[in-house]
C-alpha positions in Angstrom: 88.8 118.1 119.2 89.2 121.9 119.4 87.1 124.0 117.1 87.0 127.7 116.5 83.9 129.7 117.1 81.9 130.3 113.9 82.9 134.0 113.9 86.6 133.1 113.9 86.8 130.0 111.7 87.9 131.9 108.7 90.6 133.9 110.5 94.2 133.8 109.3 95.1 132.0 112.6 92.6 129.2 111.9 93.8 128.9 108.3 97.4 128.4 109.3 97.3 126.9 112.8 93.9 125.3 113.2 93.5 122.9 116.1 90.7 121.1 114.2 93.0 119.4 111.6 93.7 116.3 113.6 90.8 114.4 112.3 87.2 113.2 112.9 88.2 109.6 113.7 88.9 108.2 117.2 92.5 107.1 117.4 94.7 105.2 119.8 98.2 106.6 119.4 101.2 104.5 120.5 104.9 104.6 120.2 106.4 104.2 116.8 109.9 104.5 115.4 109.1 108.0 114.3 106.1 110.0 115.6 104.8 113.3 114.4 104.0 114.9 117.7 101.9 117.6 116.1 99.4 115.0 114.9 98.5 113.9 118.4 96.5 116.9 119.6 96.9 120.0 121.7 97.1 120.6 125.4 94.0 122.8 125.6 91.7 119.9 125.8 93.2 116.8 127.6 92.8 114.7 130.7 95.1 112.3 132.4 94.9 109.5 134.9 96.6 110.7 138.1 99.1 107.8 138.2 100.5 108.7 134.8 102.3 111.6 136.4 104.0 109.3 138.9 105.3 107.2 135.9 106.4 109.9 133.4 106.8 113.0 135.6 104.9 116.3 135.7 104.8 119.0 133.0 108.1 120.6 132.2 107.9 124.1 133.8 110.5 125.5 131.4 108.0 125.0 128.6 104.7 126.7 128.0 103.1 130.1 127.5 104.8 132.6 129.8 108.1 130.8 129.9 111.3 131.3 127.9 110.3 128.1 126.0 107.1 129.8 124.9 105.1 126.6 124.3 105.6 122.8 123.8 104.7 121.5 127.3 101.9 119.4 125.8 104.1 117.8 123.1 106.7 117.0 125.7 104.4 115.2 128.0 102.8 113.3 125.1 106.2 112.2 124.0 107.2 111.0 127.5 103.9 109.1 127.8 104.5 107.3 124.5 108.2 106.7 125.2 107.3 104.8 128.4 105.0 102.5 126.3 101.6 104.0 127.3 98.9 104.9 124.8 97.1 108.2 124.1 93.5 108.2 123.0 92.2 110.9 120.7 88.5 111.3 121.0 87.0 113.8 118.5 83.6 113.7 120.3 85.2 115.5 123.2 84.7 118.9 121.6 85.6 122.3 123.0 85.2 125.7 121.2 88.3 127.8 121.6 88.5 131.5 120.6 92.1 132.4 120.1 91.4 136.1 119.8 94.4 136.5 117.6 94.3 139.3 115.1 95.3 138.5 111.6 98.3 140.9 111.9 99.6 138.9 114.9 99.9 135.6 113.0 103.5 136.3 112.1 104.4 136.5 115.8 102.5 133.3 116.5 104.4 131.5 113.7 107.7 132.7 115.1 106.7 131.8 118.7 105.5 128.3 117.8 108.6 127.6 115.7 111.0 129.0 118.4 109.3 126.9 121.1 109.5 123.8 118.9 113.3 124.4 118.4 113.7 124.7 122.2 111.8 121.5 122.8 113.4 119.4 120.1 116.9 120.6 120.6 116.7 121.1 124.4 116.2 117.4 125.2 118.7 114.8 124.0 116.6 112.4 122.0 117.0 111.0 118.5 113.2 111.3 117.7 113.2 115.0 118.7 116.4 115.7 116.6 115.0 113.9 113.6 111.7 115.7 113.9 113.4 119.0 114.2 115.4 118.4 111.0 112.4 117.2 109.1 110.4 120.3 110.2 113.3 122.6 109.3 113.4 121.1 105.9 109.7 121.3 105.4 109.5 124.9 106.4 112.6 125.9 104.5 110.9 124.6 101.3 107.6 126.3 102.2 109.5 129.6 102.8 111.4 129.3 99.5 108.2 128.6 97.6 105.9 131.1 99.2 108.3 133.8 100.5 105.5 135.2 102.7 106.1 137.0 106.0 104.5 134.2 108.1 106.9 131.6 106.7 109.9 133.9 107.1 109.1 134.4 110.8 108.5 130.6 111.2 112.0 130.0 109.7 113.6 132.6 112.1 112.0 130.8 115.0 113.1 127.3 113.9 116.7 128.6 113.5 116.6 130.3 116.9 117.0 133.8 115.5 115.6 136.8 117.3 112.2 138.1 116.3 112.5 140.8 113.7 109.7 143.0 112.2 
């Protein structure tokens, strides 16, 4: 589980993108017909058995912070692990505190970046689960944008559609 420091837990980032919304219960996650990859966890607090990389491959270097893909390397490897029939264990007792240091006025850019990276991940790899997940997320965020019309949801939609960032 990833928690924000006390001084940041009420920030705009934590309200919209909190890493602590995955749950307090230990879970064993395994392959299903459809899997919401965002409900597995985040790559900032994970460990692997060494042999898993021999079986599913290493992290995709075209994904992640500092790449054109911007993010998604954790979701991609989670999916490949589950696709091969292995399980992932979520342990909420393995807690880290993470300070995102993201100012409230930067949340629009984070929404855009996360959506853009999701689009790259889900449409960049030929897979029915990824395509279905992309379409479901696009529908969900389209509805949220139409109902809320706030700047963060507008940028998220731009990212999901692959449009360029626009102030």
